[in-house]
C-alpha positions as CSV (number, residue, x, y, z in Angstrom):
1,X,14.4,10.5,-0.2
2,X,15.6,12.6,-2.1
3,X,18.8,10.6,-3.1
4,X,20.0,10.1,-6.5
5,X,19.5,5.9,-8.0
6,X,23.2,4.7,-7.9
7,X,24.5,2.7,-10.3
8,X,23.3,-0.7,-8.6
9,X,19.7,0.8,-8.3
10,X,19.9,1.8,-12.2
11,X,21.6,-1.4,-13.4
12,X,18.7,-3.4,-11.5
13,X,16.3,-1.4,-12.9
14,X,17.7,-1.3,-16.2
15,X,17.7,-5.3,-16.2
16,X,14.3,-5.5,-14.3
17,X,12.9,-3.2,-17.0
18,X,15.1,-5.0,-20.3
19,X,12.7,-8.3,-18.9
20,X,9.6,-7.0,-18.5
21,X,9.7,-5.9,-21.7
22,X,9.9,-9.6,-22.7
23,X,6.5,-10.6,-21.4
24,X,4.0,-9.9,-23.5
25,X,1.7,-7.3,-23.1
26,X,-1.0,-9.3,-22.7
27,X,0.4,-10.5,-19.6
28,X,1.1,-7.4,-17.9
29,X,-2.5,-6.2,-18.4
30,X,-3.8,-9.5,-17.1
31,X,-1.6,-8.7,-13.6
32,X,-1.9,-5.0,-14.2
33,X,-6.2,-5.9,-13.7
34,X,-5.7,-8.7,-11.5
35,X,-3.1,-6.0,-8.8
36,X,-5.9,-3.3,-9.2
37,X,-9.2,-5.4,-8.3
38,X,-7.5,-7.0,-5.2
39,X,-6.2,-4.0,-4.0
40,X,-9.3,-2.2,-5.0
41,X,-11.1,-5.3,-2.8
42,X,-9.2,-4.5,-0.1
43,X,-9.5,-1.1,-0.2
44,X,-13.4,-1.1,0.1
45,X,-13.2,-3.2,2.7
46,X,-11.1,-2.2,4.8
47,X,-12.3,1.6,5.8
48,X,-15.0,-0.2,7.2
49,X,-12.8,-2.4,9.0
50,X,-10.8,-0.1,11.0
51,X,-10.7,-0.3,15.1
52,X,-10.8,2.5,17.2
53,X,-8.8,5.3,17.1
54,X,-7.3,8.0,19.4
55,X,-9.2,11.0,20.7
56,X,-8.8,13.9,19.1
57,X,-7.0,16.2,22.0
58,X,-3.8,13.2,21.9
59,X,-1.4,14.2,21.4
60,X,1.5,12.8,18.2
61,X,3.7,10.8,21.1
62,X,0.5,9.1,22.0
63,X,-1.0,8.4,18.9
64,X,2.9,7.1,17.8
65,X,2.5,5.0,20.2
66,X,-0.5,3.8,19.8
67,X,1.0,3.3,16.0
68,X,4.2,1.0,16.8
69,X,2.0,-1.2,19.0
70,X,0.0,-2.0,15.5
71,X,2.9,-2.4,13.4
72,X,4.5,-4.4,16.1
73,X,0.9,-6.7,15.7
74,X,0.6,-6.9,11.2
75,X,4.8,-7.6,12.1
76,X,3.7,-10.9,14.1
77,X,0.6,-11.9,12.0
78,X,2.9,-11.3,8.4
79,X,5.3,-13.3,10.1
80,X,3.8,-16.5,10.8
81,X,1.6,-16.5,7.8
82,X,5.0,-16.0,5.8
83,X,6.3,-19.1,7.2
84,X,3.4,-21.1,6.4
85,X,3.4,-20.1,3.1
86,X,6.6,-20.7,2.6
87,X,6.7,-24.0,4.5
88,X,3.8,-25.2,1.7
89,X,6.0,-24.6,-1.1
90,X,4.5,-22.9,-4.5
91,X,1.4,-23.2,-4.4
92,X,1.2,-21.2,-1.0
93,X,4.6,-19.8,-1.7
94,X,2.5,-17.9,-4.7
95,X,-0.6,-17.9,-2.1
96,X,1.6,-15.4,-0.3
97,X,1.5,-12.5,-2.7
98,X,-2.2,-11.2,-1.8
99,X,-2.3,-12.3,1.4
100,X,0.6,-10.3,2.1
101,X,-0.5,-7.4,0.1
102,X,-3.8,-6.9,2.5
103,X,-1.7,-6.8,5.6
104,X,0.4,-4.3,4.6
105,X,-3.1,-2.4,3.1
106,X,-5.1,-2.9,6.8
107,X,-2.1,-1.8,8.3
108,X,-2.0,1.1,6.4
109,X,-5.5,2.4,7.1
110,X,-5.0,1.5,10.9
111,X,-2.1,3.6,10.7
112,X,-3.4,6.5,9.2
113,X,-7.2,6.5,11.3
114,X,-4.2,6.6,14.5
115,X,-2.4,9.7,13.0
116,X,-6.9,11.1,12.7
117,X,-6.9,10.7,9.2
118,X,-10.9,10.2,7.2
119,X,-10.2,6.8,6.1
120,X,-13.1,6.9,3.7
121,X,-12.3,10.0,2.1
122,X,-11.3,8.6,-1.3
123,X,-8.1,11.3,-1.7
124,X,-7.2,9.8,1.8
125,X,-7.3,5.6,0.5
126,X,-5.3,7.2,-2.7
127,X,-2.2,9.0,-0.2
128,X,-1.8,5.4,1.3
129,X,-1.1,3.5,-2.2
130,X,1.1,6.3,-2.2
131,X,3.0,5.5,1.5
132,X,3.1,1.8,-0.4
133,X,4.0,2.8,-3.7
134,X,6.6,5.1,-1.4
135,X,8.0,2.5,0.2
136,X,8.3,-0.3,-2.6
137,X,9.6,0.7,-5.4
138,X,12.8,1.4,-6.9
139,X,15.2,4.7,-5.9
140,X,14.2,6.6,-9.9
141,X,10.5,5.9,-8.4
142,X,10.8,7.2,-5.3
143,X,11.7,10.5,-5.9
144,X,9.4,11.2,-8.4
145,X,6.5,9.7,-5.9
146,X,8.5,12.6,-2.8
147,X,7.9,15.0,-4.9
148,X,4.0,14.7,-4.8
149,X,3.4,13.4,-1.3
150,X,5.7,16.6,0.2
151,X,3.3,18.8,-2.3
152,X,0.1,16.9,-1.3
153,X,-2.5,19.4,0.1
154,X,-2.1,21.4,-3.1
155,X,-2.1,18.6,-5.3
156,X,-4.7,16.2,-3.8
157,X,-7.0,19.3,-4.5
158,X,-7.2,18.7,-8.0
159,X,-7.9,14.9,-7.6
160,X,-10.8,13.9,-9.6
161,X,-13.3,12.0,-7.4
162,X,-12.5,8.6,-8.1
163,X,-8.9,6.4,-8.7
164,X,-9.8,5.5,-12.2
165,X,-6.9,8.1,-13.2
166,X,-4.3,6.2,-10.4
167,X,-1.8,4.1,-12.2
168,X,-2.1,0.4,-11.8
169,X,0.4,-0.2,-13.7
170,X,3.2,1.2,-12.1
171,X,2.3,0.4,-9.1
172,X,2.4,-3.4,-10.3
173,X,6.0,-3.5,-11.8
174,X,7.6,-1.1,-8.9
175,X,5.7,-3.6,-5.9
176,X,6.5,-6.5,-8.4
177,X,10.4,-5.8,-8.9
178,X,11.3,-5.1,-5.6
179,X,9.6,-8.0,-3.8
180,X,10.6,-10.6,-6.9
181,X,14.2,-11.7,-4.9
182,X,12.9,-12.4,-1.3
183,X,9.7,-14.1,-2.8
184,X,11.1,-16.5,-4.9
185,X,13.4,-17.6,-2.4
186,X,10.0,-18.6,-0.5
187,X,9.2,-20.5,-3.1
188,X,12.5,-22.8,-2.3
189,X,12.1,-25.9,0.0
190,X,13.5,-26.1,2.9
191,X,14.3,-22.8,3.5
192,X,11.3,-21.2,2.0
193,X,9.5,-21.3,5.5
194,X,12.4,-19.2,6.9
195,X,12.8,-16.7,3.8
196,X,9.3,-15.8,4.2
197,X,8.6,-15.2,7.9
198,X,11.9,-12.6,7.4
199,X,11.1,-11.1,4.5
200,X,7.3,-10.3,5.5
201,X,8.8,-8.9,8.9
202,X,11.0,-6.6,7.3
203,X,8.6,-6.0,5.0
204,X,5.9,-4.8,7.5
205,X,8.9,-3.1,9.1
206,X,10.0,-1.1,6.6
207,X,6.6,-0.3,5.3
208,X,5.2,0.4,8.9
209,X,8.1,3.8,9.3
210,X,7.7,4.8,5.7
211,X,4.1,5.9,7.2
212,X,5.4,6.8,10.1
213,X,7.4,9.4,8.0
214,X,4.9,10.6,5.6
215,X,2.2,11.7,8.1
216,X,4.6,13.5,10.1
217,X,4.9,15.7,6.8
218,X,2.0,16.7,7.0
219,X,1.3,17.3,10.4
220,X,4.3,19.0,11.7
221,X,6.9,21.3,10.5
222,X,10.3,20.0,8.6
223,X,12.3,21.2,11.2
224,X,10.5,19.4,13.7
225,X,10.9,16.0,12.2
226,X,14.9,16.5,12.2
227,X,14.9,17.6,16.3
228,X,12.6,14.2,17.0
């Protein structure tokens, strides 16, 4: 999480930033608003559809056993979804973007609840968005987000009572840039189904592992994490 961006990371980010600069600001704003509304809709609905959670006395090990079971379930779901949309050509391939975001956000809600955190709390939902960003962003942005999450207890105490100040533009650009290559390949005829299935499977696995370590940071000491 704390390593410096490599030459490849910096070069890739520079190219992506340059390409983004050619896109009209109106387009950026339209994409940002669309993603903001879509994710807010998912956040609003998911908090009421989270399943049962372990007893408060449940051990960390038992909680993580449930978490890994959920990750496997969502991997299978995302794999099927990626294969179907990838096989359906450009139109269904484009539909994969919002569907996959919904699957990822729902997984994070389930993981938060399994670790014992109240997903009806706005600050916990914001924490979920930072996990999402930590998993799918450039190394430079990852450094910034990680430092914020390490000091989450102090940072969350200073947060306002709503999500109005969240930087949705950075969120959508980092996420879009991170998965662009895999998702563009998914739109290619013949190979789209295989690419969609594999990409979605790996993306869910990456998100799940990131979430596990983020909640470990809040529940146990750094020394205990290193010994696990």
